[in-house]
C-alpha positions in Angstrom: -98.0 -61.9 -165.8 -98.5 -58.6 -163.2 -95.9 -58.4 -160.7 -97.1 -56.9 -157.6 -95.0 -55.1 -155.1 -95.3 -54.7 -151.1 -93.4 -51.8 -149.5 -92.8 -52.6 -145.9 -92.4 -48.7 -145.8 -95.9 -48.3 -146.6 -96.9 -49.8 -143.3 -94.9 -47.6 -140.7 -97.3 -45.7 -138.7 -95.6 -43.1 -136.1 -98.4 -43.3 -133.5 -96.5 -42.4 -130.7 -95.0 -39.3 -129.0 -91.9 -39.1 -127.7 -91.4 -36.4 -124.3 -87.8 -35.9 -123.3 -87.0 -35.3 -119.6 -84.6 -34.5 -117.6 -84.2 -34.7 -113.7 -82.0 -36.6 -111.1 -85.0 -38.5 -109.6 -84.4 -41.6 -108.9 -86.7 -43.7 -111.4 -89.3 -44.9 -108.9 -89.7 -41.4 -107.3 -90.3 -39.8 -110.9 -92.9 -42.4 -111.4 -95.0 -41.4 -108.4 -94.6 -37.5 -109.3 -95.6 -38.1 -112.6 -99.0 -40.4 -111.5 -99.8 -37.2 -108.9 -99.1 -34.4 -111.9 -100.4 -36.1 -114.6 -103.3 -38.1 -113.1 -101.7 -41.4 -114.3 -101.3 -45.6 -113.0 -97.6 -46.0 -114.2 -96.2 -49.3 -112.4 -93.0 -50.7 -113.0 -92.8 -53.5 -115.0 -91.4 -56.6 -113.7 -88.1 -57.2 -116.7 -86.3 -54.2 -117.6 -85.3 -53.7 -121.2 -82.5 -55.8 -121.6 -80.0 -54.8 -124.8 -77.2 -56.8 -126.1 -77.2 -59.7 -123.9 -77.4 -58.2 -120.5 -74.5 -55.4 -121.2 -77.4 -52.7 -120.4 -80.5 -53.1 -118.4 -82.9 -49.9 -118.6 -86.3 -50.0 -116.2 -89.2 -49.0 -117.2 -93.0 -48.3 -116.1 -96.3 -48.6 -118.0 -99.8 -47.8 -117.8 -102.7 -48.7 -120.4 -105.6 -46.5 -120.4 -107.9 -48.8 -121.9 -110.7 -46.3 -121.6 -108.8 -43.8 -123.9 -106.4 -46.1 -126.0 -103.5 -44.9 -124.7 -100.5 -46.4 -123.3 -97.9 -44.5 -121.0 -94.5 -45.8 -120.7 -91.5 -44.0 -118.8 -88.1 -45.6 -119.2 -84.8 -44.6 -118.1 -82.1 -43.3 -120.8 -79.4 -44.1 -118.5 -77.9 -47.1 -117.5 -74.7 -47.4 -115.0 -72.7 -50.6 -114.7 -69.5 -51.7 -112.4 -67.1 -53.6 -114.8 -63.7 -54.4 -114.3 -61.1 -52.6 -115.9 -58.2 -53.5 -118.0 -54.7 -53.8 -116.8 -51.4 -55.6 -118.4 -50.5 -58.4 -117.2 -46.4 -57.7 -117.0 -46.9 -55.2 -113.7 -45.6 -56.0 -110.4 -48.9 -55.8 -108.5 -52.0 -57.1 -109.4 -54.9 -54.7 -109.1 -58.4 -55.4 -109.6 -59.9 -52.0 -110.3 -63.8 -51.3 -110.9 -64.9 -48.6 -113.8 -68.5 -47.5 -113.5 -69.3 -47.2 -117.6 -72.5 -45.7 -118.8 -74.7 -46.9 -121.9 -77.4 -44.9 -123.0 -80.7 -46.2 -124.8 -81.0 -43.2 -127.3 -77.3 -42.5 -127.7 -78.0 -39.1 -129.6 -79.4 -37.5 -126.3 -77.0 -38.8 -123.7 -77.9 -36.0 -121.3 -81.3 -37.0 -121.4 -82.4 -39.1 -118.3 -86.3 -40.5 -118.7 -88.3 -40.6 -121.5 -91.9 -40.5 -122.2 -92.9 -42.8 -124.8 -97.1 -42.2 -125.3 -98.4 -44.3 -127.9 -102.2 -43.6 -128.6 -104.5 -45.1 -131.9 -106.7 -42.0 -131.7 -104.8 -39.2 -131.3 -106.1 -37.5 -128.4 -102.9 -36.7 -126.3 -102.3 -33.2 -126.5 -98.1 -32.7 -125.8 -98.3 -28.9 -124.7 -100.7 -29.2 -121.7 -98.4 -32.6 -120.6 -95.4 -30.4 -120.8 -97.0 -27.3 -118.8 -98.0 -30.1 -116.7 -94.5 -31.4 -116.9 -92.9 -28.0 -115.9 -94.9 -27.7 -112.6 -93.1 -30.4 -110.8 -90.6 -28.8 -109.3 -88.2 -31.8 -109.4 -88.1 -31.4 -113.1 -85.3 -29.6 -114.6 -86.8 -29.4 -118.0 -88.8 -31.2 -120.5 -89.5 -31.1 -124.1 -90.8 -33.1 -127.4 -88.4 -35.4 -129.6 -89.1 -36.3 -133.0 -88.8 -39.9 -133.0 -88.8 -39.9 -136.7 -85.0 -38.3 -136.2 -83.8 -40.5 -134.0 -80.9 -43.0 -135.1 -81.8 -45.8 -132.7 -85.8 -45.7 -133.0 -85.5 -49.5 -132.6 -85.2 -49.5 -129.1 -88.4 -47.6 -128.4 -90.0 -50.7 -129.5 -91.4 -52.6 -126.3 
């Protein structure tokens, strides 16, 4: 009797492009500028991306271009959350201080503010044109492509 092995790695197909964006804008403002300059229609999703049981949440904008079979996502990379600080119990005065903690969606790129994920089935998106249009936006400091295969936490980009 012959044995047949099915390798799951054979079905993994990297059909998305990832662009990192450095800018100090709010997420809604960046989505507006991207809509204007790239002719997109990004809209905020009703629910944010949540990880580790609400430890961190990231805003996400999405547009599904059905004419070109392309899905655009704009996702924030940083989540700032205020938490109680640790204090010892044997102190004379009891203080409740708050500490601002920062979590990152992709921890290898902790300086990146936003990611654009372009999921396309036909491979008809030219990332050089997109990058050149992004450089024309004065509020964006820099933008560049990221190889998704080199990211350790690429599972966070599945949404």
